[in-house]
VMD Tcl script that builds the backbone (N, CA, C; Angstrom):
set m [mol new atoms 504]
animate dup $m
set s [atomselect $m all]
$s set {name element resname resid chain x y z} {
  {N N MET 1 A 168.278 -127.115 -201.510}
  {CA C MET 1 A 169.297 -126.108 -201.781}
  {C C MET 1 A 170.518 -126.321 -200.891}
  {N N ILE 2 A 170.280 -126.564 -199.603}
  {CA C ILE 2 A 171.407 -126.741 -198.681}
  {C C ILE 2 A 172.114 -128.062 -198.972}
  {N N ARG 3 A 171.343 -129.100 -199.346}
  {CA C ARG 3 A 171.979 -130.376 -199.693}
  {C C ARG 3 A 172.862 -130.219 -200.928}
  {N N THR 4 A 172.424 -129.420 -201.871}
  {CA C THR 4 A 173.218 -129.196 -203.075}
  {C C THR 4 A 174.514 -128.472 -202.743}
  {N N ILE 5 A 174.431 -127.489 -201.883}
  {CA C ILE 5 A 175.645 -126.766 -201.464}
  {C C ILE 5 A 176.584 -127.703 -200.720}
  {N N ARG 6 A 176.026 -128.535 -199.854}
  {CA C ARG 6 A 176.866 -129.492 -199.120}
  {C C ARG 6 A 177.523 -130.486 -200.073}
  {N N TRP 7 A 176.767 -130.924 -201.089}
  {CA C TRP 7 A 177.320 -131.866 -202.056}
  {C C TRP 7 A 178.499 -131.242 -202.805}
  {N N TRP 8 A 178.337 -130.013 -203.292}
  {CA C TRP 8 A 179.408 -129.354 -204.028}
  {C C TRP 8 A 180.596 -129.052 -203.121}
  {N N LEU 9 A 180.333 -128.759 -201.859}
  {CA C LEU 9 A 181.425 -128.550 -200.915}
  {C C LEU 9 A 182.189 -129.853 -200.687}
  {N N PHE 10 A 181.448 -130.953 -200.514}
  {CA C PHE 10 A 182.083 -132.266 -200.367}
  {C C PHE 10 A 182.906 -132.608 -201.597}
  {N N LEU 11 A 182.344 -132.400 -202.785}
  {CA C LEU 11 A 183.039 -132.714 -204.024}
  {C C LEU 11 A 184.289 -131.844 -204.188}
  {N N GLY 12 A 184.178 -130.556 -203.892}
  {CA C GLY 12 A 185.324 -129.660 -204.016}
  {C C GLY 12 A 186.434 -129.992 -203.041}
  {N N LEU 13 A 186.073 -130.257 -201.792}
  {CA C LEU 13 A 187.098 -130.595 -200.798}
  {C C LEU 13 A 187.729 -131.954 -201.082}
  {N N GLY 14 A 186.922 -132.910 -201.530}
  {CA C GLY 14 A 187.467 -134.218 -201.890}
  {C C GLY 14 A 188.422 -134.130 -203.060}
  {N N PHE 15 A 188.043 -133.336 -204.075}
  {CA C PHE 15 A 188.929 -133.141 -205.219}
  {C C PHE 15 A 190.214 -132.436 -204.786}
  {N N TYR 16 A 190.096 -131.444 -203.946}
  {CA C TYR 16 A 191.266 -130.705 -203.467}
  {C C TYR 16 A 192.203 -131.624 -202.679}
  {N N PHE 17 A 191.642 -132.411 -201.763}
  {CA C PHE 17 A 192.438 -133.317 -200.930}
  {C C PHE 17 A 193.143 -134.358 -201.799}
  {N N CYS 18 A 192.402 -134.981 -202.714}
  {CA C CYS 18 A 193.008 -136.001 -203.575}
  {C C CYS 18 A 193.978 -135.383 -204.582}
  {N N GLY 19 A 193.708 -134.156 -205.015}
  {CA C GLY 19 A 194.628 -133.471 -205.913}
  {C C GLY 19 A 195.954 -133.174 -205.238}
  {N N ILE 20 A 195.892 -132.781 -203.973}
  {CA C ILE 20 A 197.129 -132.536 -203.227}
  {C C ILE 20 A 197.925 -133.827 -203.080}
  {N N LEU 21 A 197.239 -134.931 -202.771}
  {CA C LEU 21 A 197.937 -136.209 -202.645}
  {C C LEU 21 A 198.505 -136.682 -203.984}
  {N N THR 22 A 197.878 -136.276 -205.074}
  {CA C THR 22 A 198.348 -136.681 -206.399}
  {C C THR 22 A 199.631 -135.940 -206.781}
  {N N VAL 23 A 199.741 -134.666 -206.447}
  {CA C VAL 23 A 200.922 -133.893 -206.849}
  {C C VAL 23 A 201.963 -133.775 -205.739}
  {N N LEU 24 A 201.722 -134.410 -204.614}
  {CA C LEU 24 A 202.678 -134.387 -203.515}
  {C C LEU 24 A 204.015 -134.943 -203.989}
  {N N PRO 25 A 205.099 -134.195 -203.808}
  {CA C PRO 25 A 206.385 -134.689 -204.321}
  {C C PRO 25 A 206.868 -135.901 -203.529}
  {N N LEU 26 A 207.275 -136.913 -204.263}
  {CA C LEU 26 A 207.842 -138.129 -203.684}
  {C C LEU 26 A 209.211 -138.357 -204.312}
  {N N SER 27 A 210.036 -139.122 -203.630}
  {CA C SER 27 A 211.334 -139.453 -204.216}
  {C C SER 27 A 211.117 -140.392 -205.405}
  {N N ASP 28 A 212.117 -140.493 -206.236}
  {CA C ASP 28 A 211.998 -141.313 -207.442}
  {C C ASP 28 A 211.720 -142.779 -207.118}
  {N N ALA 29 A 212.214 -143.256 -206.001}
  {CA C ALA 29 A 212.011 -144.653 -205.634}
  {C C ALA 29 A 210.548 -144.939 -205.294}
  {N N TYR 30 A 209.828 -143.955 -204.799}
  {CA C TYR 30 A 208.441 -144.160 -204.378}
  {C C TYR 30 A 207.413 -143.667 -205.391}
  {N N GLN 31 A 207.835 -143.089 -206.502}
  {CA C GLN 31 A 206.896 -142.594 -207.510}
  {C C GLN 31 A 206.012 -143.701 -208.063}
  {N N TRP 32 A 206.558 -144.889 -208.205}
  {CA C TRP 32 A 205.792 -146.001 -208.780}
  {C C TRP 32 A 204.673 -146.452 -207.851}
  {N N TYR 33 A 204.802 -146.194 -206.553}
  {CA C TYR 33 A 203.836 -146.689 -205.572}
  {C C TYR 33 A 202.710 -145.695 -205.286}
  {N N ARG 34 A 202.669 -144.586 -205.993}
  {CA C ARG 34 A 201.642 -143.567 -205.751}
  {C C ARG 34 A 200.271 -144.105 -206.165}
  {N N PRO 35 A 199.309 -144.110 -205.235}
  {CA C PRO 35 A 197.951 -144.561 -205.596}
  {C C PRO 35 A 197.282 -143.571 -206.544}
  {N N GLN 36 A 196.279 -144.030 -207.230}
  {CA C GLN 36 A 195.499 -143.206 -208.147}
  {C C GLN 36 A 194.406 -142.501 -207.353}
  {N N TRP 37 A 194.772 -141.466 -206.623}
  {CA C TRP 37 A 193.870 -140.835 -205.662}
  {C C TRP 37 A 192.612 -140.270 -206.309}
  {N N LEU 38 A 192.757 -139.486 -207.349}
  {CA C LEU 38 A 191.587 -138.862 -207.964}
  {C C LEU 38 A 190.690 -139.879 -208.653}
  {N N LEU 39 A 191.271 -140.869 -209.271}
  {CA C LEU 39 A 190.457 -141.906 -209.893}
  {C C LEU 39 A 189.666 -142.669 -208.835}
  {N N MET 40 A 190.288 -142.956 -207.706}
  {CA C MET 40 A 189.564 -143.628 -206.620}
  {C C MET 40 A 188.444 -142.741 -206.082}
  {N N PHE 41 A 188.683 -141.439 -205.972}
  {CA C PHE 41 A 187.655 -140.533 -205.478}
  {C C PHE 41 A 186.473 -140.469 -206.443}
  {N N PHE 42 A 186.771 -140.427 -207.731}
  {CA C PHE 42 A 185.677 -140.382 -208.709}
  {C C PHE 42 A 184.909 -141.692 -208.752}
  {N N ILE 43 A 185.585 -142.812 -208.593}
  {CA C ILE 43 A 184.883 -144.104 -208.526}
  {C C ILE 43 A 184.005 -144.138 -207.284}
  {N N PHE 44 A 184.533 -143.665 -206.156}
  {CA C PHE 44 A 183.750 -143.626 -204.922}
  {C C PHE 44 A 182.499 -142.768 -205.097}
  {N N CYS 45 A 182.654 -141.600 -205.689}
  {CA C CYS 45 A 181.505 -140.709 -205.901}
  {C C CYS 45 A 180.500 -141.316 -206.863}
  {N N GLN 46 A 180.983 -141.973 -207.909}
  {CA C GLN 46 A 180.073 -142.576 -208.882}
  {C C GLN 46 A 179.270 -143.714 -208.256}
  {N N ILE 47 A 179.897 -144.468 -207.395}
  {CA C ILE 47 A 179.208 -145.602 -206.784}
  {C C ILE 47 A 178.332 -145.161 -205.618}
  {N N SER 48 A 178.789 -144.215 -204.832}
  {CA C SER 48 A 178.037 -143.791 -203.649}
  {C C SER 48 A 176.937 -142.800 -203.965}
  {N N PHE 49 A 177.150 -141.935 -204.936}
  {CA C PHE 49 A 176.192 -140.865 -205.229}
  {C C PHE 49 A 175.828 -140.872 -206.718}
  {N N PRO 50 A 175.135 -141.902 -207.184}
  {CA C PRO 50 A 174.882 -142.000 -208.632}
  {C C PRO 50 A 173.951 -140.919 -209.162}
  {N N ARG 51 A 173.088 -140.373 -208.320}
  {CA C ARG 51 A 172.180 -139.329 -208.791}
  {C C ARG 51 A 172.853 -137.972 -208.861}
  {N N SER 52 A 173.906 -137.788 -208.104}
  {CA C SER 52 A 174.567 -136.486 -208.045}
  {C C SER 52 A 175.839 -136.421 -208.878}
  {N N PHE 53 A 176.508 -137.540 -209.025}
  {CA C PHE 53 A 177.788 -137.574 -209.736}
  {C C PHE 53 A 177.589 -138.294 -211.063}
  {N N ASN 54 A 178.153 -137.756 -212.115}
  {CA C ASN 54 A 178.070 -138.404 -213.416}
  {C C ASN 54 A 179.418 -138.291 -214.117}
  {N N PRO 55 A 179.607 -139.016 -215.216}
  {CA C PRO 55 A 180.901 -138.968 -215.907}
  {C C PRO 55 A 181.291 -137.583 -216.431}
  {N N VAL 56 A 180.338 -136.679 -216.577}
  {CA C VAL 56 A 180.680 -135.322 -217.023}
  {C C VAL 56 A 181.512 -134.610 -215.948}
  {N N LEU 57 A 181.164 -134.826 -214.683}
  {CA C LEU 57 A 181.966 -134.248 -213.601}
  {C C LEU 57 A 183.357 -134.880 -213.562}
  {N N ALA 58 A 183.438 -136.180 -213.854}
  {CA C ALA 58 A 184.745 -136.836 -213.923}
  {C C ALA 58 A 185.569 -136.268 -215.076}
  {N N TRP 59 A 184.904 -135.946 -216.186}
  {CA C TRP 59 A 185.595 -135.346 -217.317}
  {C C TRP 59 A 186.161 -133.975 -216.935}
  {N N ALA 60 A 185.371 -133.160 -216.249}
  {CA C ALA 60 A 185.838 -131.839 -215.816}
  {C C ALA 60 A 186.988 -131.977 -214.814}
  {N N GLY 61 A 186.874 -132.934 -213.900}
  {CA C GLY 61 A 187.964 -133.172 -212.957}
  {C C GLY 61 A 189.220 -133.663 -213.651}
  {N N GLY 62 A 189.057 -134.481 -214.692}
  {CA C GLY 62 A 190.214 -134.940 -215.460}
  {C C GLY 62 A 190.901 -133.804 -216.193}
  {N N LEU 63 A 190.101 -132.862 -216.718}
  {CA C LEU 63 A 190.709 -131.688 -217.371}
  {C C LEU 63 A 191.491 -130.852 -216.366}
  {N N LEU 64 A 190.943 -130.701 -215.154}
  {CA C LEU 64 A 191.668 -129.961 -214.119}
  {C C LEU 64 A 192.965 -130.673 -213.740}
  {N N LEU 65 A 192.913 -132.008 -213.672}
  {CA C LEU 65 A 194.125 -132.759 -213.347}
  {C C LEU 65 A 195.146 -132.654 -214.472}
  {N N ASP 66 A 194.680 -132.639 -215.717}
  {CA C ASP 66 A 195.610 -132.452 -216.832}
  {C C ASP 66 A 196.329 -131.114 -216.721}
  {N N CYS 67 A 195.606 -130.083 -216.337}
  {CA C CYS 67 A 196.235 -128.768 -216.147}
  {C C CYS 67 A 197.195 -128.796 -214.959}
  {N N LEU 68 A 196.824 -129.516 -213.920}
  {CA C LEU 68 A 197.636 -129.577 -212.705}
  {C C LEU 68 A 198.942 -130.332 -212.938}
  {N N LEU 69 A 198.869 -131.438 -213.677}
  {CA C LEU 69 A 200.053 -132.265 -213.904}
  {C C LEU 69 A 200.842 -131.869 -215.140}
  {N N GLY 70 A 200.229 -131.104 -216.027}
  {CA C GLY 70 A 200.909 -130.724 -217.256}
  {C C GLY 70 A 200.934 -131.844 -218.283}
  {N N THR 71 A 200.008 -132.785 -218.174}
  {CA C THR 71 A 199.934 -133.856 -219.165}
  {C C THR 71 A 199.160 -133.365 -220.382}
  {N N ARG 72 A 199.081 -134.240 -221.386}
  {CA C ARG 72 A 198.343 -133.898 -222.591}
  {C C ARG 72 A 196.908 -133.565 -222.228}
  {N N PHE 73 A 196.377 -132.457 -222.758}
  {CA C PHE 73 A 195.056 -131.969 -222.395}
  {C C PHE 73 A 193.990 -132.961 -222.864}
  {N N GLY 74 A 193.251 -133.508 -221.929}
  {CA C GLY 74 A 192.178 -134.442 -222.232}
  {C C GLY 74 A 192.525 -135.885 -221.937}
  {N N GLU 75 A 193.770 -136.166 -221.618}
  {CA C GLU 75 A 194.187 -137.545 -221.364}
  {C C GLU 75 A 193.477 -138.110 -220.130}
  {N N ASN 76 A 193.659 -137.457 -218.993}
  {CA C ASN 76 A 193.002 -137.925 -217.766}
  {C C ASN 76 A 191.490 -137.750 -217.837}
  {N N ALA 77 A 191.030 -136.742 -218.569}
  {CA C ALA 77 A 189.598 -136.524 -218.702}
  {C C ALA 77 A 188.940 -137.713 -219.389}
  {N N LEU 78 A 189.547 -138.199 -220.459}
  {CA C LEU 78 A 189.002 -139.352 -221.168}
  {C C LEU 78 A 189.044 -140.598 -220.296}
  {N N ILE 79 A 190.150 -140.804 -219.618}
  {CA C ILE 79 A 190.298 -141.990 -218.769}
  {C C ILE 79 A 189.278 -141.967 -217.631}
  {N N PHE 80 A 189.152 -140.834 -216.942}
  {CA C PHE 80 A 188.206 -140.742 -215.829}
  {C C PHE 80 A 186.767 -140.914 -216.282}
  {N N THR 81 A 186.443 -140.386 -217.453}
  {CA C THR 81 A 185.081 -140.513 -217.965}
  {C C THR 81 A 184.750 -141.967 -218.273}
  {N N VAL 82 A 185.651 -142.663 -218.930}
  {CA C VAL 82 A 185.417 -144.068 -219.268}
  {C C VAL 82 A 185.310 -144.917 -218.010}
  {N N ILE 83 A 186.202 -144.706 -217.052}
  {CA C ILE 83 A 186.188 -145.500 -215.827}
  {C C ILE 83 A 184.922 -145.221 -215.015}
  {N N CYS 84 A 184.505 -143.968 -214.932}
  {CA C CYS 84 A 183.275 -143.653 -214.186}
  {C C CYS 84 A 182.041 -144.204 -214.878}
  {N N TYR 85 A 182.048 -144.233 -216.189}
  {CA C TYR 85 A 180.922 -144.839 -216.910}
  {C C TYR 85 A 180.853 -146.337 -216.625}
  {N N ILE 86 A 181.986 -147.006 -216.646}
  {CA C ILE 86 A 182.012 -148.442 -216.336}
  {C C ILE 86 A 181.620 -148.669 -214.879}
  {N N ALA 87 A 182.073 -147.792 -213.978}
  {CA C ALA 87 A 181.688 -147.916 -212.562}
  {C C ALA 87 A 180.184 -147.752 -212.393}
  {N N ALA 88 A 179.574 -146.878 -213.175}
  {CA C ALA 88 A 178.117 -146.723 -213.109}
  {C C ALA 88 A 177.414 -147.977 -213.604}
  {N N LEU 89 A 178.003 -148.650 -214.591}
  {CA C LEU 89 A 177.400 -149.884 -215.101}
  {C C LEU 89 A 177.493 -151.042 -214.112}
  {N N VAL 90 A 178.614 -151.129 -213.382}
  {CA C VAL 90 A 178.798 -152.252 -212.456}
  {C C VAL 90 A 178.322 -151.932 -211.039}
  {N N ARG 91 A 177.774 -150.761 -210.821}
  {CA C ARG 91 A 177.352 -150.333 -209.488}
  {C C ARG 91 A 176.396 -151.307 -208.806}
  {N N PRO 92 A 175.348 -151.819 -209.469}
  {CA C PRO 92 A 174.440 -152.729 -208.760}
  {C C PRO 92 A 175.134 -153.994 -208.253}
  {N N ARG 93 A 176.026 -154.560 -209.054}
  {CA C ARG 93 A 176.753 -155.754 -208.609}
  {C C ARG 93 A 177.823 -155.401 -207.589}
  {N N PHE 94 A 178.334 -154.202 -207.678}
  {CA C PHE 94 A 179.379 -153.741 -206.770}
  {C C PHE 94 A 178.845 -153.624 -205.348}
  {N N LEU 95 A 177.634 -153.083 -205.201}
  {CA C LEU 95 A 177.083 -152.836 -203.878}
  {C C LEU 95 A 176.644 -154.102 -203.166}
  {N N LEU 96 A 176.472 -155.198 -203.908}
  {CA C LEU 96 A 176.067 -156.451 -203.287}
  {C C LEU 96 A 177.218 -157.137 -202.558}
  {N N ARG 97 A 178.419 -156.751 -202.846}
  {CA C ARG 97 A 179.604 -157.396 -202.279}
  {C C ARG 97 A 180.099 -156.671 -201.037}
  {N N PRO 98 A 180.699 -157.421 -200.110}
  {CA C PRO 98 A 181.334 -156.755 -198.959}
  {C C PRO 98 A 182.586 -155.998 -199.410}
  {N N LEU 99 A 183.063 -155.149 -198.532}
  {CA C LEU 99 A 184.157 -154.243 -198.878}
  {C C LEU 99 A 185.405 -154.992 -199.327}
  {N N TRP 100 A 185.711 -156.112 -198.701}
  {CA C TRP 100 A 186.935 -156.814 -199.074}
  {C C TRP 100 A 186.820 -157.455 -200.451}
  {N N GLN 101 A 185.604 -157.763 -200.922}
  {CA C GLN 101 A 185.437 -158.306 -202.268}
  {C C GLN 101 A 185.385 -157.208 -203.326}
  {N N GLN 102 A 185.080 -155.994 -202.898}
  {CA C GLN 102 A 185.049 -154.879 -203.839}
  {C C GLN 102 A 186.445 -154.523 -204.340}
  {N N ILE 103 A 187.447 -154.924 -203.596}
  {CA C ILE 103 A 188.824 -154.604 -203.982}
  {C C ILE 103 A 189.156 -155.192 -205.351}
  {N N GLY 104 A 188.624 -156.370 -205.667}
  {CA C GLY 104 A 188.869 -156.976 -206.977}
  {C C GLY 104 A 188.319 -156.136 -208.111}
  {N N LYS 105 A 187.110 -155.624 -207.944}
  {CA C LYS 105 A 186.521 -154.784 -208.993}
  {C C LYS 105 A 187.242 -153.439 -209.083}
  {N N ILE 106 A 187.655 -152.916 -207.949}
  {CA C ILE 106 A 188.424 -151.670 -207.962}
  {C C ILE 106 A 189.757 -151.880 -208.675}
  {N N SER 107 A 190.384 -153.036 -208.441}
  {CA C SER 107 A 191.656 -153.298 -209.111}
  {C C SER 107 A 191.475 -153.354 -210.623}
  {N N LEU 108 A 190.370 -153.924 -211.093}
  {CA C LEU 108 A 190.127 -153.966 -212.531}
  {C C LEU 108 A 189.890 -152.571 -213.105}
  {N N LEU 109 A 189.126 -151.743 -212.390}
  {CA C LEU 109 A 188.865 -150.389 -212.875}
  {C C LEU 109 A 190.134 -149.542 -212.913}
  {N N ILE 110 A 190.920 -149.612 -211.850}
  {CA C ILE 110 A 192.147 -148.815 -211.797}
  {C C ILE 110 A 193.184 -149.360 -212.775}
  {N N CYS 111 A 193.227 -150.676 -212.930}
  {CA C CYS 111 A 194.140 -151.276 -213.906}
  {C C CYS 111 A 193.760 -150.845 -215.321}
  {N N LEU 112 A 192.474 -150.774 -215.606}
  {CA C LEU 112 A 192.033 -150.292 -216.919}
  {C C LEU 112 A 192.466 -148.837 -217.132}
  {N N GLY 113 A 192.367 -148.022 -216.074}
  {CA C GLY 113 A 192.836 -146.642 -216.174}
  {C C GLY 113 A 194.324 -146.574 -216.441}
  {N N GLN 114 A 195.091 -147.438 -215.793}
  {CA C GLN 114 A 196.535 -147.417 -216.022}
  {C C GLN 114 A 196.899 -147.975 -217.387}
  {N N ILE 115 A 196.105 -148.912 -217.897}
  {CA C ILE 115 A 196.342 -149.404 -219.256}
  {C C ILE 115 A 196.127 -148.279 -220.263}
  {N N CYS 116 A 195.074 -147.496 -220.056}
  {CA C CYS 116 A 194.820 -146.359 -220.954}
  {C C CYS 116 A 195.951 -145.334 -220.863}
  {N N THR 117 A 196.423 -145.066 -219.660}
  {CA C THR 117 A 197.541 -144.136 -219.498}
  {C C THR 117 A 198.789 -144.678 -220.172}
  {N N LEU 118 A 199.039 -145.977 -220.018}
  {CA C LEU 118 A 200.189 -146.599 -220.668}
  {C C LEU 118 A 200.064 -146.507 -222.182}
  {N N TRP 119 A 198.860 -146.660 -222.697}
  {CA C TRP 119 A 198.639 -146.555 -224.137}
  {C C TRP 119 A 198.952 -145.143 -224.629}
  {N N PHE 120 A 198.494 -144.128 -223.878}
  {CA C PHE 120 A 198.797 -142.749 -224.261}
  {C C PHE 120 A 200.296 -142.486 -224.239}
  {N N HIS 121 A 200.990 -143.017 -223.235}
  {CA C HIS 121 A 202.431 -142.810 -223.154}
  {C C HIS 121 A 203.167 -143.587 -224.241}
  {N N ALA 122 A 202.639 -144.748 -224.623}
  {CA C ALA 122 A 203.269 -145.534 -225.683}
  {C C ALA 122 A 203.158 -144.817 -227.026}
  {N N LEU 123 A 202.101 -144.050 -227.216}
  {CA C LEU 123 A 201.974 -143.272 -228.453}
  {C C LEU 123 A 203.072 -142.219 -228.559}
  {N N ASP 124 A 203.524 -141.726 -227.408}
  {CA C ASP 124 A 204.627 -140.757 -227.387}
  {C C ASP 124 A 205.998 -141.424 -227.383}
  {N N GLY 125 A 206.036 -142.730 -227.157}
  {CA C GLY 125 A 207.305 -143.432 -227.074}
  {C C GLY 125 A 207.919 -143.393 -225.692}
  {N N HIS 126 A 207.096 -143.182 -224.665}
  {CA C HIS 126 A 207.595 -143.104 -223.284}
  {C C HIS 126 A 207.113 -144.296 -222.461}
  {N N ASN 127 A 207.405 -145.506 -222.906}
  {CA C ASN 127 A 207.030 -146.690 -222.135}
  {C C ASN 127 A 207.911 -146.792 -220.899}
  {N N PRO 128 A 207.339 -147.199 -219.757}
  {CA C PRO 128 A 208.171 -147.297 -218.547}
  {C C PRO 128 A 209.147 -148.468 -218.569}
  {N N HIS 129 A 208.874 -149.554 -219.327}
  {CA C HIS 129 A 209.745 -150.722 -219.433}
  {C C HIS 129 A 210.078 -151.336 -218.080}
  {N N THR 130 A 209.131 -151.304 -217.159}
  {CA C THR 130 A 209.325 -151.930 -215.853}
  {C C THR 130 A 207.973 -152.374 -215.309}
  {N N LEU 131 A 208.004 -153.423 -214.537}
  {CA C LEU 131 A 206.758 -153.897 -213.925}
  {C C LEU 131 A 206.353 -153.054 -212.719}
  {N N LEU 132 A 207.222 -152.177 -212.272}
  {CA C LEU 132 A 206.867 -151.288 -211.168}
  {C C LEU 132 A 205.747 -150.328 -211.548}
  {N N TYR 133 A 205.485 -150.191 -212.831}
  {CA C TYR 133 A 204.399 -149.325 -213.298}
  {C C TYR 133 A 203.056 -149.741 -212.685}
  {N N TRP 134 A 202.881 -151.023 -212.437}
  {CA C TRP 134 A 201.603 -151.539 -211.932}
  {C C TRP 134 A 201.483 -151.450 -210.420}
  {N N MET 135 A 202.507 -150.966 -209.738}
  {CA C MET 135 A 202.435 -150.858 -208.278}
  {C C MET 135 A 201.442 -149.792 -207.834}
  {N N GLY 136 A 201.129 -148.824 -208.681}
  {CA C GLY 136 A 200.090 -147.842 -208.366}
  {C C GLY 136 A 198.732 -148.497 -208.226}
  {N N THR 137 A 198.461 -149.503 -209.059}
  {CA C THR 137 A 197.208 -150.258 -208.945}
  {C C THR 137 A 197.182 -151.058 -207.654}
  {N N VAL 138 A 198.274 -151.701 -207.331}
  {CA C VAL 138 A 198.341 -152.504 -206.109}
  {C C VAL 138 A 198.169 -151.630 -204.874}
  {N N SER 139 A 198.865 -150.500 -204.830}
  {CA C SER 139 A 198.741 -149.625 -203.662}
  {C C SER 139 A 197.345 -149.011 -203.579}
  {N N SER 140 A 196.722 -148.712 -204.719}
  {CA C SER 140 A 195.358 -148.185 -204.700}
  {C C SER 140 A 194.383 -149.205 -204.141}
  {N N CYS 141 A 194.568 -150.454 -204.512}
  {CA C CYS 141 A 193.677 -151.511 -204.014}
  {C C CYS 141 A 193.872 -151.756 -202.523}
  {N N LEU 142 A 195.098 -151.660 -202.060}
  {CA C LEU 142 A 195.346 -151.861 -200.635}
  {C C LEU 142 A 194.796 -150.710 -199.799}
  {N N ILE 143 A 194.774 -149.518 -200.356}
  {CA C ILE 143 A 194.286 -148.348 -199.631}
  {C C ILE 143 A 192.770 -148.200 -199.732}
  {N N TRP 144 A 192.124 -148.868 -200.691}
  {CA C TRP 144 A 190.705 -148.681 -200.959}
  {C C TRP 144 A 189.806 -148.794 -199.715}
  {N N PRO 145 A 189.945 -149.815 -198.853}
  {CA C PRO 145 A 189.044 -149.872 -197.683}
  {C C PRO 145 A 189.174 -148.662 -196.760}
  {N N LEU 146 A 190.383 -148.205 -196.506}
  {CA C LEU 146 A 190.583 -147.017 -195.674}
  {C C LEU 146 A 190.063 -145.765 -196.371}
  {N N PHE 147 A 190.261 -145.703 -197.662}
  {CA C PHE 147 A 189.798 -144.579 -198.466}
  {C C PHE 147 A 188.276 -144.472 -198.398}
  {N N VAL 148 A 187.597 -145.595 -198.540}
  {CA C VAL 148 A 186.128 -145.610 -198.499}
  {C C VAL 148 A 185.630 -145.191 -197.120}
  {N N LYS 149 A 186.202 -145.742 -196.085}
  {CA C LYS 149 A 185.764 -145.391 -194.726}
  {C C LYS 149 A 185.995 -143.914 -194.432}
  {N N PHE 150 A 187.120 -143.373 -194.908}
  {CA C PHE 150 A 187.407 -141.958 -194.691}
  {C C PHE 150 A 186.373 -141.075 -195.390}
  {N N PHE 151 A 186.114 -141.333 -196.669}
  {CA C PHE 151 A 185.187 -140.487 -197.395}
  {C C PHE 151 A 183.731 -140.745 -197.021}
  {N N GLN 152 A 183.407 -141.927 -196.517}
  {CA C GLN 152 A 182.067 -142.129 -195.969}
  {C C GLN 152 A 181.875 -141.279 -194.724}
  {N N GLY 153 A 182.908 -141.205 -193.896}
  {CA C GLY 153 A 182.836 -140.348 -192.715}
  {C C GLY 153 A 182.712 -138.878 -193.077}
  {N N ILE 154 A 183.462 -138.458 -194.081}
  {CA C ILE 154 A 183.378 -137.060 -194.527}
  {C C ILE 154 A 181.992 -136.775 -195.113}
  {N N SER 155 A 181.443 -137.710 -195.873}
  {CA C SER 155 A 180.119 -137.476 -196.460}
  {C C SER 155 A 179.038 -137.441 -195.385}
  {N N ARG 156 A 179.199 -138.234 -194.349}
  {CA C ARG 156 A 178.249 -138.156 -193.230}
  {C C ARG 156 A 178.392 -136.840 -192.481}
  {N N MET 157 A 179.629 -136.350 -192.375}
  {CA C MET 157 A 179.859 -135.079 -191.700}
  {C C MET 157 A 179.189 -133.932 -192.464}
  {N N PHE 158 A 179.250 -133.987 -193.797}
  {CA C PHE 158 A 178.606 -132.970 -194.624}
  {C C PHE 158 A 177.132 -133.272 -194.892}
  {N N SER 159 A 176.652 -134.392 -194.401}
  {CA C SER 159 A 175.265 -134.832 -194.576}
  {C C SER 159 A 174.890 -134.947 -196.051}
  {N N VAL 160 A 175.753 -135.532 -196.849}
  {CA C VAL 160 A 175.447 -135.749 -198.255}
  {C C VAL 160 A 175.158 -137.218 -198.543}
  {N N ALA 161 A 175.178 -138.057 -197.520}
  {CA C ALA 161 A 174.935 -139.483 -197.724}
  {C C ALA 161 A 173.494 -139.786 -198.090}
  {N N ALA 162 A 172.595 -138.838 -197.912}
  {CA C ALA 162 A 171.175 -139.071 -198.216}
  {C C ALA 162 A 170.914 -139.223 -199.702}
  {N N PHE 163 A 171.839 -138.809 -200.567}
  {CA C PHE 163 A 171.633 -138.920 -202.000}
  {C C PHE 163 A 171.719 -140.361 -202.465}
  {N N SER 164 A 172.447 -141.196 -201.790}
  {CA C SER 164 A 172.679 -142.553 -202.231}
  {C C SER 164 A 171.565 -143.470 -201.762}
  {N N SER 165 A 171.244 -144.466 -202.593}
  {CA C SER 165 A 170.239 -145.434 -202.178}
  {C C SER 165 A 170.835 -146.431 -201.186}
  {N N ARG 166 A 172.140 -146.675 -201.299}
  {CA C ARG 166 A 172.853 -147.536 -200.360}
  {C C ARG 166 A 174.316 -147.156 -200.403}
  {N N SER 167 A 174.936 -147.033 -199.257}
  {CA C SER 167 A 176.350 -146.668 -199.254}
  {C C SER 167 A 177.201 -147.905 -199.486}
  {N N ILE 168 A 178.478 -147.659 -199.761}
  {CA C ILE 168 A 179.384 -148.773 -200.069}
  {C C ILE 168 A 179.579 -149.628 -198.841}
}
mol reanalyze $m
mol bondsrecalc $m
mol representation Tube
mol addrep $m
């Protein structure tokens, strides 16, 4: 019972922290460099806590992000669900690699998320027409090792690391 409460507290605080970083106002010049904070958090949870986190929670978090950003309802929910499902499939191979090699797989997952977002925007006719669109993937990959270490520390602080068979 207490582990479940700690898990939900960890998940809620992680979502809140990453949600704040997602909507934090940046100047127009730096908007392209914003990492995919919530997607990285959901990938981290899917890989670290496979018994506790599932794509349904990513779907609910995506719906909350859609409400927060004012995007089309279900856009981020679909993207997060697909990415978390793929992360669950590649989890065994993911955990065998050291942290610096995991960046390649993270880049593919986040790039797939941005491709889906680009597809949704192309349906509306709002293509960015610039290669700076992909800088969010690059910045997410560069931040991934620090992101993992930070949330591993937070999960140890909340004592929720026991759910995972092996941490990242």
